[in-house]
C-alpha positions in Angstrom: 32.4 53.8 28.2 30.2 54.8 30.5 30.2 54.2 33.8 28.1 51.1 34.0 29.4 47.8 34.5 27.8 44.3 33.5 28.3 43.9 37.3 26.2 46.8 38.2 23.6 45.9 35.0 23.7 42.9 37.1 22.7 43.9 40.6 20.2 45.5 39.0 18.3 42.3 37.0 18.8 40.9 39.8 15.8 42.9 41.3 13.7 41.8 38.4 11.5 38.7 39.2 10.0 36.2 37.0 6.6 36.8 37.8 5.5 32.7 37.6 8.2 31.2 38.6 9.0 33.8 41.8 12.5 34.0 41.4 15.1 36.3 39.8 16.5 36.4 36.5 19.7 36.5 37.4 19.7 33.7 39.8 17.7 31.8 37.5 20.3 32.5 34.5 18.3 34.1 32.0 20.7 36.9 31.2 22.8 36.4 28.5 25.3 38.1 26.1 25.8 41.8 28.1 27.3 44.8 25.8 27.6 48.2 26.8 28.7 50.9 24.3 28.7 54.2 26.2 25.2 54.9 27.7 24.0 52.1 25.9 22.9 48.1 26.8 22.2 45.1 25.4 21.4 41.8 26.5 19.6 38.9 25.9 17.1 37.5 28.1 16.7 33.7 27.8 13.0 32.3 28.3 12.1 29.1 29.9 9.7 28.6 27.5 9.0 30.1 24.3 6.1 30.5 25.3 6.6 32.3 28.5 2.8 34.3 28.9 4.7 36.6 31.0 7.4 37.7 28.1 7.0 41.2 27.4 6.0 42.2 30.7 9.6 40.1 31.7 11.7 42.3 28.9 10.1 45.2 30.2 10.7 44.9 34.0 13.9 44.3 32.6 14.4 47.1 30.6 13.1 49.4 32.9 15.7 48.4 35.5 18.7 48.7 33.7 17.3 52.2 32.7 17.3 53.4 36.0 20.7 52.9 36.6 22.6 56.3 35.9 24.6 56.7 33.0 22.5 54.3 30.5 20.0 56.3 28.3 19.4 53.3 26.1 18.8 49.8 26.6 17.6 47.2 24.4 16.2 43.1 25.7 16.4 40.9 23.6 14.1 37.8 24.3 15.4 34.1 23.3 14.3 31.0 25.2 15.6 27.5 25.9 13.1 25.2 27.3 13.6 23.7 30.7 13.9 19.8 30.1 12.7 17.4 32.6 16.1 15.2 33.9 13.9 12.0 33.9 13.8 11.5 30.7 17.7 9.6 29.8 16.5 7.7 26.7 15.4 10.0 24.5 16.2 13.7 22.4 13.1 14.8 24.6 13.1 17.3 27.1 9.4 17.3 28.2 6.4 14.4 27.1 2.9 15.9 28.3 0.3 13.4 28.9 -3.4 15.0 27.3 -6.5 13.0 29.2 -9.5 12.3 30.4 -11.8 10.1 31.7 -14.6 10.2 29.1 -14.4 10.6 25.1 -16.1 12.8 23.5 -14.9 15.8 25.9 -12.3 17.2 23.0 -9.5 16.4 24.8 -7.7 15.9 20.9 -9.0 18.8 20.6 -7.2 20.2 23.1 -4.2 18.2 22.5 -3.8 19.2 18.5 -4.1 23.4 19.3 -2.4 23.2 22.2 1.2 21.1 20.3 0.5 23.8 16.8 0.4 26.2 19.7 3.6 26.0 21.1 4.9 25.2 17.6 3.6 28.9 16.4 6.1 30.2 19.8 8.9 29.3 18.5 9.2 25.3 20.3 10.0 21.7 18.7 7.3 20.0 18.8 5.9 16.7 18.6 2.6 14.9 18.1 2.1 11.4 19.4 -1.7 9.5 18.7 -2.1 7.1 21.5 -5.6 7.0 21.4 -6.6 3.1 19.6 -10.4 4.0 20.2 -10.4 7.3 18.3 -6.9 8.0 16.7 -8.8 11.6 15.1 -5.5 13.3 15.4 -3.8 12.2 10.9 -8.0 14.2 10.4 -7.2 17.4 12.7 -3.7 17.6 11.4 -4.7 17.5 7.9 -1.9 14.1 7.1 -2.8 11.0 5.8 0.2 9.0 5.7 3.8 8.5 7.4 6.7 9.1 4.8 8.6 6.6 3.6 11.3 5.1 6.6 14.5 5.0 4.8 16.6 1.8 4.8 17.9 1.2 8.0 16.6 4.2 10.2 14.0 4.9 12.6 10.3 5.5 11.6 9.8 8.7 10.4 7.2 11.1 11.5 4.5 13.5 9.2 4.7 16.8 9.8 1.9 20.0 9.7 2.3 23.4 11.0 5.5 22.7 12.6 4.9 19.9 14.4 6.0 15.8 14.0 2.8 13.8 14.3 3.1 9.8 14.8 -0.3 8.2 15.2 -2.3 5.0 15.1 -4.6 5.9 13.0 -1.3 5.5 10.5 -1.0 1.5 11.2 -5.0 1.3 10.0 -7.5 2.1 7.5 -10.0 4.1 7.6 -12.7 2.9 9.5 -11.2 -0.5 10.4 -11.3 -0.7 14.8 -8.2 -1.1 16.2 -9.1 -4.0 18.6 -5.4 -4.7 20.3 -4.6 -6.4 23.8 -1.9 -5.5 26.4 1.2 -6.9 25.4 0.3 -5.2 21.8 -0.4 -2.1 22.7 2.1 -2.4 25.0 4.8 -2.6 22.0 3.1 0.0 19.6 3.5 2.5 22.6 7.8 1.9 22.9 8.1 1.8 18.9 6.4 5.0 18.9 8.6 6.5 21.8 11.9 4.3 20.6 12.1 3.3 17.2 10.7 7.2 15.6 13.0 9.6 14.3 11.4 12.4 16.5 14.9 14.7 16.8 15.2 16.8 19.5 11.7 18.8 20.8 11.2 20.8 23.1 7.5 19.1 24.0 6.3 15.9 22.8 2.2 15.7 23.3 0.3 12.8 23.6 -2.9 12.4 23.1 -4.0 9.6 25.3 -7.4 7.3 25.1 -9.8 8.1 27.1 -10.6 6.1 31.1 -7.4 4.7 32.7 -6.3 1.2 30.9 -3.1 -0.2 29.0 -2.2 3.0 27.2 -2.1 5.0 30.2 0.7 1.9 32.4 2.4 1.0 28.8 3.4 4.4 28.8 4.6 5.0 31.7 6.0 2.3 32.0 8.3 3.1 29.0 9.1 6.5 29.6 9.1 9.1 32.5 5.9 11.5 31.9 6.3 15.3 32.7 3.5 15.9 33.5 -0.4 15.4 32.3 -3.1 17.8 32.1 -7.0 16.7 32.7 -10.0 17.5 30.0 -13.4 17.7 31.4 -16.7 19.8 30.6 -18.5 22.0 32.9 -21.2 19.0 33.8 -20.9 16.9 37.1 -21.1 13.6 35.0 -17.8 14.5 32.8 -16.2 15.9 36.4 -17.1 11.9 37.8 -15.1 10.8 35.0 -12.1 13.0 34.9 -11.7 13.0 38.5 -10.8 8.7 37.5 -7.6 10.2 34.6 -6.5 13.1 38.0 -6.4 10.1 39.9 -5.1 7.9 37.9 -2.0 10.4 37.0 -1.6 10.7 41.4 -1.1 6.8 41.1 1.8 6.5 38.3 3.3 10.0 39.9 3.0 12.3 36.9 2.5 15.6 38.1 -0.6 17.0 37.5 0.3 20.4 35.7 -3.5 21.4 35.2 -7.0 20.9 34.9 -8.9 22.6 30.9 -12.1 22.5 31.1 -13.3 22.1 27.7 -17.1 23.2 25.8 -17.2 26.1 29.2 -19.9 28.4 27.2 -21.1 29.9 24.6 -20.6 33.7 23.8 -24.4 35.2 22.8 -24.1 38.6 20.2 -25.2 40.4 23.1 -22.0 39.6 25.2 -24.0 37.6 27.5 -22.3 33.9 28.6 -25.1 31.0 28.3 -23.1 27.5 30.4 -25.6 25.1 27.7 -23.5 22.5 30.1 -23.7 23.9 33.7 -20.5 24.9 35.1 -18.1 24.8 37.8 -16.9 21.2 36.7 -12.8 22.4 35.9 -12.6 24.6 39.2 -14.7 21.4 41.5 -11.8 19.0 39.5 -9.1 21.6 40.1 -9.5 21.6 43.9 -9.7 18.1 43.9 -6.6 17.4 41.9 -4.8 20.2 44.0 -3.4 21.7 40.5 -4.4 24.9 38.9 -7.5 25.7 36.4 -5.6 26.3 33.2 -8.1 27.5 30.8 -12.1 27.6 30.1 -12.1 26.9 25.8 -15.8 28.8 24.9 -18.1 26.6 22.6 -16.5 28.4 19.0 -18.1 26.6 15.7 -14.7 27.5 14.2 -12.9 24.8 16.8 -15.0 22.3 15.5 -14.5 23.4 11.8 -10.8 23.1 12.0 -10.5 20.0 13.7 -12.8 18.6 10.8 -10.9 20.5 7.8 -7.5 19.2 9.2 -6.0 23.4 10.2 -6.4 23.4 13.6 -8.1 27.0 14.7 -4.7 28.3 15.9 -3.1 28.5 12.7 -6.2 29.2 11.0 -8.3 31.6 12.2 -5.7 33.1 15.6 -7.6 36.0 16.3 -11.0 34.1 17.2 -11.6 33.6 20.5 -11.3 30.2 20.8 -7.9 30.4 19.4 -6.9 33.2 21.9 -8.2 30.5 24.7 -6.9 27.6 23.1 -3.4 29.6 22.7 -3.5 31.5 26.2 -4.2 27.7 26.9 -0.4 26.6 25.9 1.1 29.3 27.3 -0.7 28.0 30.5 0.8 24.5 30.2 4.4 26.0 29.2 4.8 28.1 32.2 3.6 25.0 34.6 5.8 23.0 32.8 8.9 25.3 33.3 8.0 25.9 36.8 7.6 21.8 37.5 10.7 21.8 36.7 12.7 23.9 38.3 11.4 22.4 41.5 
């Protein structure tokens, strides 16, 4: 045995900070399974989300801190994850419910929701995707699923599944091309059933794709279950800002924490590397300031994002090395980190 003790290892790790949360790993109870054998030390850092954007920095900082101890020659740092739960959610085995909203249609809200869900699942999280957009339930097409599996007798409704994500959509309930003309009470019943009567299983994150605007679905959702956080999708131009501002105001009025703002279709990268701001610029930054929330990401105009949605192959899965996929994956990591911070606070 070396002279190093577990207590010394913990003291060393108490000086390593989680850069996002700004607390040390020991205070956050992230250090597990310390093992010491001769001059070798191994332990696990249990992150607050498997989608932690700074996981490799935390791993390296922890390794260096313990290597600095006298008598230690080798350090093995494993990464685990235990997603922080929103303690307001009582009646479901879902740790966090994140709503994706916008003030108007056509800003790519469903595209963001779908790729966010798939990116989180790729990181190792247990993810569900609920399509509550009654006016344009596009999630089934974008996820490449057409129907729900049969519901066993005396069991809850079964979800579809694609790319490691459990999927439920109003689109499964109506024929293709048929308009959905539902009023308040029926909408409330449907939203409640989607949450309470569906077999979601244990989820780290349920991503909810809201309809545009600030109507009955949003109210029904909040009346049924607490929302852990909201994300507002906008575009760069002023008219999109004006509409998205209403969505941000809705989240605030309903006391839903705004995790941040996403500026979609932000720019087009040209062959020479220059950026064209086709839809103007500044809308995302202005909205973030107005909402007192961070700008979580600027998603480029990328034909592969559009093609992925049309073909039922989300770009983060179909073409993960593309510019758009990288931006969407970084966005998913930022949202997961913000959700962890919100729960810890």
